[in-house]
N, CA, C and O of each residue as an XYZ file, in Angstrom:
568
protein
N      -9.015    -15.153     -8.180
C      -9.318    -13.737     -7.949
C     -10.639    -13.648     -7.183
O     -11.623    -14.294     -7.542
N     -10.644    -12.855     -6.146
C     -11.839    -12.661     -5.335
C     -12.082    -11.167     -5.181
O     -11.169    -10.412     -4.847
N     -13.321    -10.744     -5.427
C     -13.669     -9.324     -5.322
C     -14.633     -9.132     -4.157
O     -15.654     -9.812     -4.052
N     -14.284     -8.196     -3.291
C     -15.119     -7.851     -2.141
C     -15.651     -6.453     -2.386
O     -14.907     -5.565     -2.802
N     -16.939     -6.253     -2.128
C     -17.500     -4.922     -2.380
C     -18.647     -4.628     -1.430
O     -19.203     -5.510     -0.777
N     -18.969     -3.350     -1.389
C     -20.103     -2.885     -0.600
C     -21.349     -2.851     -1.469
O     -21.272     -2.861     -2.697
N     -22.497     -2.810     -0.805
C     -23.742     -2.563     -1.526
C     -23.739     -1.104     -1.989
O     -22.977     -0.289     -1.469
N     -24.577     -0.780     -2.950
C     -24.635      0.596     -3.465
C     -24.990      1.582     -2.351
O     -24.484      2.703     -2.330
N     -25.855      1.168     -1.432
C     -26.239      2.040     -0.322
C     -25.033      2.367      0.558
O     -24.858      3.513      0.974
N     -24.204      1.362      0.841
C     -23.023      1.588      1.679
C     -22.010      2.492      0.975
O     -21.371      3.324      1.619
N     -21.862      2.333     -0.334
C     -20.932      3.199     -1.081
C     -21.388      4.645     -0.956
O     -20.572      5.542     -0.741
N     -22.690      4.873     -1.092
C     -23.209      6.238     -0.964
C     -23.009      6.783      0.443
O     -22.573      7.922      0.610
N     -23.320      5.985      1.449
C     -23.234      6.494      2.819
C     -21.789      6.674      3.278
O     -21.517      7.565      4.083
N     -20.864      5.863      2.794
C     -19.464      5.968      3.214
C     -18.668      6.979      2.389
O     -17.710      7.566      2.892
N     -19.054      7.188      1.132
C     -18.262      8.044      0.249
C     -18.940      9.346     -0.126
O     -18.379     10.422      0.083
N     -20.139      9.260     -0.677
C     -20.741     10.444     -1.270
C     -21.395     11.378     -0.247
O     -21.333     12.597     -0.412
N     -22.005     10.850      0.778
C     -22.627     11.713      1.788
C     -21.569     12.567      2.498
O     -21.755     13.779      2.610
N     -20.462     11.979      2.982
C     -19.431     12.840      3.590
C     -18.822     13.831      2.589
O     -18.495     14.958      2.959
N     -18.670     13.423      1.335
C     -18.121     14.315      0.323
C     -19.045     15.511      0.095
O     -18.583     16.648     -0.002
N     -20.333     15.255      0.011
C     -21.311     16.337     -0.157
C     -21.284     17.258      1.064
O     -21.377     18.478      0.926
N     -21.159     16.681      2.243
C     -21.071     17.483      3.466
C     -19.822     18.379      3.457
O     -19.894     19.549      3.833
N     -18.690     17.830      3.031
C     -17.455     18.624      2.982
C     -17.563     19.761      1.972
O     -17.120     20.878      2.239
N     -18.151     19.477      0.812
C     -18.342     20.523     -0.197
C     -19.283     21.599      0.348
O     -19.064     22.790      0.127
N     -20.327     21.177      1.058
C     -21.247     22.129      1.665
C     -20.569     23.011      2.702
O     -20.820     24.215      2.754
N     -19.712     22.420      3.527
C     -18.979     23.205      4.525
C     -17.999     24.174      3.870
O     -17.792     25.283      4.363
N     -17.403     23.755      2.767
C     -16.514     24.640      2.031
C     -17.292     25.838      1.479
O     -16.848     26.981      1.584
N     -18.456     25.561      0.894
C     -19.308     26.644      0.394
C     -19.765     27.568      1.508
O     -19.811     28.786      1.335
N     -20.102     26.985      2.653
C     -20.501     27.779      3.811
C     -19.359     28.684      4.264
O     -19.578     29.838      4.631
N     -18.134     28.146      4.233
C     -16.969     28.939      4.621
C     -16.753     30.117      3.689
O     -16.438     31.220      4.136
N     -16.922     29.885      2.400
C     -16.772     30.981      1.425
C     -17.853     32.033      1.633
O     -17.571     33.231      1.661
N     -19.089     31.576      1.780
C     -20.217     32.499      1.984
C     -20.011     33.316      3.263
O     -20.195     34.533      3.266
N     -19.631     32.639      4.342
C     -19.416     33.330      5.612
C     -18.263     34.306      5.539
O     -18.329     35.385      6.127
N     -17.208     33.948      4.831
C     -16.057     34.832      4.696
C     -16.418     36.099      3.916
O     -15.913     37.180      4.219
N     -17.288     35.967      2.918
C     -17.722     37.139      2.150
C     -18.536     38.102      3.014
O     -18.513     39.315      2.802
N     -19.250     37.547      3.984
C     -20.069     38.373      4.868
C     -19.240     38.942      6.025
O     -19.355     40.123      6.353
N     -18.403     38.094      6.643
C     -17.605     38.517      7.800
C     -16.199     37.956      7.653
O     -15.923     36.841      8.096
N     -15.315     38.717      7.036
C     -13.981     38.214      6.746
C     -13.076     38.137      7.973
O     -11.950     37.651      7.870
N     -13.534     38.597      9.110
C     -12.719     38.557     10.321
C     -12.991     37.307     11.163
O     -12.299     37.076     12.155
N     -13.968     36.515     10.792
C     -14.294     35.299     11.530
C     -13.302     34.193     11.153
O     -13.200     33.806      9.989
N     -12.586     33.701     12.143
C     -11.543     32.692     11.910
C     -12.120     31.333     11.498
O     -11.449     30.573     10.800
N     -13.337     31.017     11.911
C     -13.953     29.739     11.546
C     -14.111     29.630     10.031
O     -13.842     28.577      9.454
N     -14.537     30.690      9.400
C     -14.714     30.671      7.946
C     -13.379     30.478      7.239
O     -13.291     29.741      6.257
N     -12.352     31.132      7.734
C     -11.015     30.967      7.149
C     -10.536     29.521      7.293
O      -9.959     28.949      6.368
N     -10.786     28.948      8.463
C     -10.398     27.561      8.709
C     -11.103     26.615      7.735
O     -10.472     25.719      7.173
N     -12.398     26.810      7.536
C     -13.145     25.970      6.605
C     -12.605     26.090      5.181
O     -12.496     25.092      4.469
N     -12.274     27.291      4.776
C     -11.760     27.519      3.423
C     -10.395     26.849      3.237
O     -10.077     26.391      2.140
N      -9.605     26.791      4.278
C      -8.277     26.188      4.185
C      -8.343     24.658      4.297
O      -7.685     23.956      3.529
N      -9.112     24.152      5.226
C      -9.107     22.720      5.535
C      -9.965     21.887      4.581
O      -9.546     20.802      4.179
N     -11.126     22.357      4.216
C     -12.051     21.547      3.419
C     -11.486     21.099      2.063
O     -11.676     19.936      1.707
N     -10.810     21.946      1.296
C     -10.256     21.443      0.029
C      -9.279     20.284      0.231
O      -9.263     19.340     -0.559
N      -8.463     20.355      1.290
C      -7.534     19.263      1.572
C      -8.292     17.980      1.915
O      -7.927     16.905      1.440
N      -9.329     18.080      2.725
C     -10.112     16.895      3.093
C     -10.841     16.307      1.891
O     -10.912     15.088      1.741
N     -11.380     17.166      1.041
C     -12.061     16.686     -0.164
C     -11.061     15.962     -1.059
O     -11.329     14.858     -1.533
N      -9.924     16.580     -1.284
C      -8.899     15.992     -2.142
C      -8.384     14.674     -1.572
O      -8.225     13.703     -2.312
N      -8.125     14.628     -0.286
C      -7.616     13.390      0.313
C      -8.658     12.282      0.291
O      -8.299     11.109      0.189
N      -9.925     12.620      0.384
C     -10.981     11.605      0.320
C     -11.072     10.975     -1.064
O     -11.261      9.766     -1.198
N     -10.937     11.805     -2.083
C     -11.073     11.301     -3.454
C      -9.791     10.616     -3.915
O      -9.848      9.505     -4.442
N      -8.650     11.248     -3.731
C      -7.388     10.682     -4.209
C      -6.911      9.548     -3.312
O      -6.405      8.539     -3.803
N      -7.068      9.706     -2.007
C      -6.553      8.729     -1.067
C      -7.366      7.455     -0.957
O      -6.879      6.476     -0.392
N      -8.565      7.427     -1.464
C      -9.447      6.255     -1.376
C      -9.538      5.705      0.041
O      -9.400      4.501      0.256
N      -9.769      6.577      0.992
C      -9.827      6.131      2.378
C     -10.912      5.083      2.606
O     -10.757      4.191      3.440
N     -12.000      5.195      1.866
C     -13.087      4.223      1.963
C     -13.322      3.607      0.586
O     -14.210      4.048     -0.143
N     -12.528      2.583      0.219
C     -12.696      1.997     -1.111
C     -14.056      1.332     -1.251
O     -14.586      0.782     -0.286
N     -14.626      1.384     -2.468
C     -15.928      0.754     -2.699
C     -15.781     -0.731     -2.995
O     -16.732     -1.492     -2.818
N     -14.596     -1.157     -3.447
C     -14.351     -2.583     -3.658
C     -12.869     -2.890     -3.508
O     -12.008     -2.028     -3.686
N     -12.602     -4.152     -3.173
C     -11.235     -4.643     -3.019
C     -11.144     -5.955     -3.776
O     -11.976     -6.844     -3.594
N     -10.134     -6.074     -4.625
C      -9.912     -7.299     -5.384
C      -8.597     -7.912     -4.930
O      -7.559     -7.251     -4.922
N      -8.654     -9.195     -4.548
C      -7.468     -9.925     -4.115
C      -7.157    -10.981     -5.166
O      -8.003    -11.812     -5.498
N      -5.925    -10.939     -5.689
C      -5.471    -11.925     -6.672
C      -4.207    -12.600     -6.150
O      -3.716    -12.265     -5.073
N      -3.692    -13.541     -6.910
C      -2.431    -14.179     -6.534
C      -1.281    -13.191     -6.587
O      -0.319    -13.313     -5.828
N      -1.374    -12.214     -7.478
C      -0.296    -11.245     -7.658
C      -0.329    -10.102     -6.656
O       0.723     -9.601     -6.259
N      -1.531     -9.677     -6.236
C      -1.600     -8.519     -5.354
C      -3.006     -8.169     -4.919
O      -3.924     -8.988     -4.978
N      -3.150     -6.934     -4.482
C      -4.428     -6.440     -3.974
C      -4.730     -5.098     -4.645
O      -3.831     -4.285     -4.858
N      -5.999     -4.880     -4.973
C      -6.428     -3.684     -5.684
C      -7.578     -3.033     -4.927
O      -8.605     -3.667     -4.684
N      -7.404     -1.759     -4.555
C      -8.439     -0.976     -3.895
C      -9.045     -0.048     -4.943
O      -8.309      0.612     -5.677
N     -10.385      0.014     -5.025
C     -11.046      0.831     -6.038
C     -12.108      1.721     -5.409
O     -12.764      1.346     -4.437
N     -12.261      2.909     -5.985
C     -13.286      3.845     -5.571
C     -13.137      5.159     -6.308
O     -12.026      5.527     -6.689
N     -14.227      5.872     -6.516
C     -14.227      7.158     -7.217
C     -13.591      7.044     -8.602
O     -13.021      8.017     -9.095
N     -13.677      5.874     -9.238
C     -13.081      5.694    -10.557
C     -11.560      5.618    -10.522
O     -10.912      5.694    -11.566
N     -10.996      5.470     -9.354
C      -9.536      5.387     -9.180
C      -9.165      4.017     -8.629
O     -10.003      3.308     -8.072
N      -7.902      3.658     -8.792
C      -7.406      2.384     -8.302
C      -6.049      2.573     -7.625
O      -5.217      3.368     -8.063
N      -5.854      1.818     -6.549
C      -4.542      1.711     -5.907
C      -4.199      0.228     -5.914
O      -4.914     -0.583     -5.326
N      -3.111     -0.122     -6.577
C      -2.730     -1.526     -6.709
C      -1.392     -1.764     -6.021
O      -0.462     -0.966     -6.138
N      -1.318     -2.885     -5.297
C      -0.104     -3.274     -4.595
C       0.190     -4.739     -4.904
O      -0.700     -5.586     -4.831
N       1.440     -5.031     -5.248
C       1.870     -6.413     -5.430
C       2.210     -7.001     -4.072
O       2.731     -6.304     -3.201
N       1.917     -8.285     -3.887
C       2.194     -8.927     -2.606
C       3.674     -8.851     -2.265
O       4.042     -8.705     -1.099
N       4.527     -8.951     -3.287
C       5.974     -8.902     -3.023
C       6.396     -7.537     -2.464
O       7.360     -7.453     -1.703
N       5.685     -6.479     -2.834
C       6.011     -5.134     -2.369
C       5.550     -4.884     -0.936
O       6.195     -4.142     -0.195
N       4.446     -5.494     -0.547
C       3.829     -5.162      0.748
C       3.914     -6.290      1.763
O       3.251     -6.244      2.800
N       4.712     -7.288      1.478
C       4.760     -8.464      2.341
C       4.923     -8.124      3.814
O       4.181     -8.647      4.645
N       5.865     -7.272      4.156
C       6.095     -6.916      5.563
C       5.618     -5.514      5.894
O       5.889     -5.011      6.985
N       4.919     -4.882      4.979
C       4.519     -3.489      5.169
C       3.009     -3.295      5.299
O       2.528     -2.164      5.227
N       2.266     -4.360      5.487
C       0.813     -4.239      5.640
C       0.462     -4.451      7.108
O       0.798     -5.472      7.708
N      -0.225     -3.455      7.669
C      -0.626     -3.524      9.071
C      -2.133     -3.361      9.154
O      -2.725     -2.568      8.422
N      -2.736     -4.107     10.039
C      -4.188     -4.041     10.242
C      -4.453     -3.725     11.704
O      -3.892     -4.349     12.605
N      -5.307     -2.759     11.917
C      -5.733     -2.444     13.276
C      -7.250     -2.616     13.329
O      -7.985     -2.025     12.538
N      -7.696     -3.429     14.268
C      -9.130     -3.696     14.394
C      -9.772     -2.668     15.321
O      -9.241     -2.334     16.380
N     -10.917     -2.186     14.893
C     -11.750     -1.312     15.717
C     -13.110     -1.992     15.835
O     -14.073     -1.610     15.170
N     -13.168     -3.012     16.697
C     -14.381     -3.810     16.831
C     -15.571     -2.980     17.294
O     -16.700     -3.229     16.872
N     -15.329     -1.995     18.159
C     -16.425     -1.166     18.649
C     -17.070     -0.364     17.518
O     -18.246     -0.012     17.603
N     -16.315     -0.075     16.468
C     -16.847      0.669     15.319
C     -17.196     -0.258     14.164
O     -17.790      0.179     13.179
N     -16.834     -1.531     14.273
C     -17.131     -2.475     13.201
C     -16.283     -2.241     11.965
O     -16.750     -2.444     10.844
N     -15.031     -1.811     12.158
C     -14.153     -1.517     11.036
C     -12.741     -1.997     11.315
O     -12.351     -2.241     12.457
N     -11.983     -2.123     10.221
C     -10.548     -2.330     10.342
C      -9.861     -1.206      9.572
O     -10.404     -0.650      8.618
N      -8.666     -0.899     10.016
C      -7.841      0.119      9.379
C      -6.647     -0.595      8.787
O      -5.905     -1.268      9.502
N      -6.452     -0.454      7.483
C      -5.340     -1.100      6.801
C      -4.330     -0.025      6.423
O      -4.678      0.966      5.781
N      -3.087     -0.224      6.821
C      -1.996      0.691      6.474
C      -1.009     -0.103      5.616
O      -0.535     -1.164      6.023
N      -0.705      0.420      4.429
C       0.227     -0.242      3.522
C       1.374      0.707      3.219
O       1.159      1.838      2.783
N       2.586      0.241      3.453
C       3.769      1.008      3.082
C       4.105      2.115      4.064
O       3.627      2.149      5.198
N       4.950      3.021      3.580
C       5.436      4.132      4.395
C       4.378      5.210      4.553
O       3.359      5.213      3.862
N       4.639      6.119      5.472
C       3.746      7.255      5.692
C       3.728      8.133      4.453
O       4.781      8.516      3.945
N       2.546      8.451      3.968
C       2.397      9.385      2.853
C       1.044     10.054      2.964
O       0.153      9.570      3.662
N       0.897     11.159      2.280
C      -0.324     11.940      2.421
C      -1.509     11.249      1.752
O      -2.564     11.090      2.366
N      -1.339     10.841      0.502
C      -2.444     10.242     -0.239
C      -2.161      8.764     -0.496
O      -1.104      8.405     -1.014
N      -3.104      7.925     -0.131
C      -2.987      6.496     -0.395
C      -2.307      5.740      0.726
O      -1.625      6.317      1.573
N      -2.510      4.437      0.711
C      -1.876      3.574      1.690
C      -2.634      3.416      2.985
O      -2.208      2.667      3.864
N      -3.763      4.115      3.121
C      -4.588      4.015      4.336
C      -6.025      3.748      3.916
O      -6.605      4.501      3.135
N      -6.594      2.667      4.444
C      -7.938      2.282      4.026
C      -8.754      1.829      5.227
O      -8.265      1.110      6.097
N     -10.010      2.267      5.256
C     -10.963      1.842      6.275
C     -11.934      0.865      5.619
O     -12.524      1.157      4.579
N     -12.090     -0.304      6.249
C     -12.989     -1.329      5.728
C     -14.000     -1.669      6.810
O     -13.629     -1.983      7.941
N     -15.274     -1.605      6.460
C     -16.341     -1.888      7.410
C     -16.727     -3.367      7.356
O     -16.572     -4.031      6.332
N     -17.230     -3.857      8.476
C     -17.706     -5.239      8.527
C     -18.908     -5.443      7.603
O     -19.296     -6.582      7.344
N     -19.496     -4.366      7.108
C     -20.646     -4.477      6.213
C     -20.254     -4.801      4.780
O     -21.123     -5.004      3.932
N     -18.958     -4.854      4.499
C     -18.504     -5.249      3.168
C     -18.799     -6.729      2.972
O     -18.575     -7.534      3.875
N     -19.297     -7.087      1.804
C     -19.572     -8.491      1.508
C     -18.266     -9.287      1.586
O     -17.299     -8.960      0.899
N     -18.237    -10.320      2.414
C     -17.051    -11.153      2.563
C     -15.997    -10.552      3.487
O     -14.818    -10.892      3.387
N     -16.411     -9.667      4.379
C     -15.487     -8.970      5.290
C     -14.587     -9.947      6.054
O     -13.370     -9.763      6.075
N     -15.153    -10.968      6.672
C     -14.369    -11.922      7.473
C     -13.384    -12.686      6.603
O     -12.243    -12.926      6.999
N     -13.834    -13.063      5.421
C     -12.963    -13.775      4.492
C     -11.803    -12.884      4.046
O     -10.663    -13.338      3.954
N     -12.099    -11.625      3.772
C     -11.052    -10.671      3.381
C     -10.041    -10.493      4.506
O      -8.836    -10.513      4.256
N     -10.500    -10.322      5.723
C      -9.610    -10.156      6.865
C      -8.705    -11.377      7.018
O      -7.501    -11.233      7.229
N      -9.271    -12.563      6.916
C      -8.475    -13.795      7.009
C      -7.445    -13.876      5.887
O      -6.303    -14.274      6.116
N      -7.846    -13.502      4.684
C      -6.937    -13.522      3.529
C      -5.754    -12.582      3.741
O      -4.613    -12.942      3.453
N      -6.021    -11.396      4.237
C      -4.942    -10.434      4.468
C      -3.983    -10.918      5.549
O      -2.769    -10.761      5.419
N      -4.514    -11.498      6.600
C      -3.666    -12.025      7.668
C      -2.825    -13.193      7.142
O      -1.644    -13.311      7.470
N      -3.437    -14.048      6.329
C      -2.697    -15.176      5.739
C      -1.606    -14.696      4.783
O      -0.608    -15.390      4.586
N      -1.785    -13.528      4.195
C      -0.791    -12.963      3.257
C       0.326    -12.207      3.985
O       1.207    -11.639      3.339
N       0.298    -12.196      5.297
C       1.395    -11.618      6.049
C       1.109    -10.279      6.713
O       2.026     -9.652      7.244
N      -0.135     -9.831      6.696
C      -0.458     -8.565      7.359
C      -0.311     -8.738      8.869
O      -0.724     -9.747      9.440
N       0.282     -7.736      9.493
C       0.418     -7.757     10.947
C      -0.798     -7.116     11.570
O      -1.215     -6.034     11.159
N      -1.371     -7.778     12.564
C      -2.510     -7.233     13.292
C      -1.962     -6.529     14.517
O      -1.262     -7.129     15.334
N      -2.287     -5.256     14.636
C      -1.783     -4.446     15.758
C      -2.776     -4.421     16.902
O      -2.521     -3.789     17.927
């Protein structure tokens, strides 16, 4: 079993700072709508921000740690876990490299709203080892 994780600073900058920003924009949208209910920007913020907040927390787009075992892979963050057995994802794991951004995008399984999509930064401890492990386990690099 091997566990890959970010430093506490990276967890805050990747997860909590954007979450606080989204909550702030949602509050701004509510405040603005109370003052000027005809402004479409405020309505847009009120509609979109709850979905983005929910998808960030439930979807674990930026997991704080990843555990790789013989049986499968586990993504963790926000006190939640997404677990996949290797037998389930053997041909359904795709990796897209974004070298200019220093990240990889991992897609597991079919299209769905929450879960199955993860962004991993090169700043994760053991990033290169994790990438090699996933490729060795059958992930397709796009």
